[in-house]
N, C-alpha and C positions, 0 to 999 in steps of 0.2 A: 335337388338338382335333376336335370334331365340327362339321360345317358347319351354319350356321344354316339353318332350314327354308326361308325365302323365297329365300335365296341359292342353296341347292341346287336349288330349283325353277327359278330363273333359269338356272343352269348347264345343267340338262337341256334347257331350252327353247332356249338359245342355242348349245349345243354344235355344231350343224351349221355355224355361222358359222366354225368353226375351219378349214373347208375353204379359206377365203380367206387363211389365215395362211401365211407362207412356210415352206417345209420346214426352212430353217435355224433359224427360231425354234422350231418344234416340236421339232427335234433338241435345241436348247439346254435347253429346259424338261424334256424327257424325261430327259436325262442328269442334270440337277440333282436330279430326283426319285429316279432310280435310285441315285445315289451318296450320297443323304441317309441319315440314320439310320433312315428309315421307308420303305423300298422297298415295303412291304406296301400303301402307299397306291395302288399300281397297281390294287388292288381297287376303290377309289373312282373311279379313271379309267374303269373298266369300268361300274360301277354308274350313273354319271352320264351315260353315253352318249358320253363323250369318245373312248373307244377305238374305237367304231364309226366315227368320223370319221378319226382319226389313225393307228390301228393295228387295223384290222378282224381281222387275224390273231390278235391277243390275245383279242378277243371270242370268236372261234371256239374258242380254247383253254379259255376259262372255262366253256364249256358242254359240253366234250368229256369224257365219262366214260371211266374206264379200269378196267374190272373185271378185276383181276388181283391175285394175292396179294402181288406186289411193290410195289403202289401203294396210295395212299389219296387220296381227293378227286379232283376233275377235273384235267385237264392244267394248267389255269390256276391252280388252288389249289396244286398241286405246284410250279408255277413260282414263285409268290409265296413259298412256304416256302423254296425253293432260293435266292432272292434274299437272304433274310435270313441264309442260312448261308454266304455267300461274302464275302470281303473287299470293301470298298467302293471298288473301282477301276472306271473306266469300262468297260474291256474285259471284266473278269470279270462285272460286273453285266449288261452287254449279252449276254454269252455265256449267262448263266443265263436271261435273259428269252427268248432264242430257241432254247435247246437242244432243246426239244420242239415247236417251232413247226409241224413237219410231221406231228405225231401225228394231228390231226383228218383229214388227207388220207390217211394211211397205215393207219388203224385197220381191223382185220378182226376177226371174231368166229368162234371155233371151235365145234365141236358141243357143247361143255360150257358155252358162253356166256361164255368167257373172251376178253378183248380182247388183240390183239397189234398191234405197230406196226413190222413189218419194214421196213427201209430208211429209217426216219425220220431217222437222222443225216445221210445223204448228201443226201436231199431237203431237210432242214432247212438245211443249209449253203447250198444254192442259193437257197432262199427268203430266208435271212438276207442274202445278198448283194443280192438285189433290194430288200428292205425298206430296208437301210442306204443303198443308192444313192438310193432314193426320198427318204430323209430327208437326203440330201446329206452323209453322213459321208465322211471322208477315206479314201483307199485303204488306208493302213496299218491303220486300225481295222477296215475291212471285211475285209481279208485275215486279220487275227489272230482276230477274232471268229468268222468262218466256219470257220477251222481248228479252233477249240475246239468249235464245234457239231458238226462232222463227226467229231471224235475222242472226244466225251464218252462214247460207249457202246462204244468199242473196248477189248477185253479180251484182251491177249496171253496165250496159254495153250499149254503150261505156263509159269509165270513163271520163265523162265530168262534169262540175259544175252542169249543169241541171239534169243529171242523179243522181248525188249524192244528190242533194236537194230532188229529188223524193224519194230516198232511205231513207233519214232522216225522211220524212213524213210517209213513209211506215212502218219503223221500230220503230218510236217514238224517239224523241230527247233524252229521258232519257237513251236509249240504248247506246248512245255515251258519251265518247270515249271508254268505256269498250269493246264495240263490236270489236274493232280492236285487243285488247288483246286476245279475244276469238277466232277470226279468225286465228290469228298468231299461237296460241297454237294448234288449230285444224290441221293446215297445218303441223306443226312440228311433229305431231303424226301420220301423214300419211306416205305413201311410198315416196321414192325419186323421183318418176315420176313427172316431171314438178314442183318440189317443189320450186325451186328458182324463177321460173316464177310466181307462186302463191304468194310467199312472196313479190315480187316486186309489184305485183298488190295491195296487202294490204297496202303497204307503200305509193303508189301513191294515193290510196283511202284516207288514213289518211291525206296526204298533201292537197288534194283538200278540205277535210272536214275542215282543219285548215284555209284555205283561206276563206271559206264560213263563218266560225265562226268569223274571223277577220273583 
């Protein structure tokens, strides 16, 4: 549904009062929104000024452009699309919400005007830990989500059993198999540029992981 005009005006006006609400309550409402059938309503959270109070890092993502053939939309728009492309579990939706949280801080521009985000997975994992602690999440959730954020852009190459074993050690075994869902959602939220090739890579990665597990 769309928010009634006067109600939306009141939300915008009163959003700063959310600073007085307990972190535990903010956490509970955020999780309910994320695992609902409509995680794209995070856009409304930003548009009404709520994100500025409870999650300023997301507001920074919504205005961070990414000029690169692999991407479309701002970091925040990409994040919203990725939320819609991943199964509705708390850990997976939180991982998608924060997988690119460090991009605004890591963005650089080359001589051709293209944007790059070197080092954003590792920095993003640390930022994710800080944010989730601020929102009073439990340690298991923090550890699992941060591991997925850190590993979301990790690409073992060439795709051999040896390389995948090293990736498992690098990313931590607890990141699997959720990491494949994160990677797939991330790719589906990117541009069409080499998208099928990337998706095939993830499926082959998953297949080799299954062999190792067996």
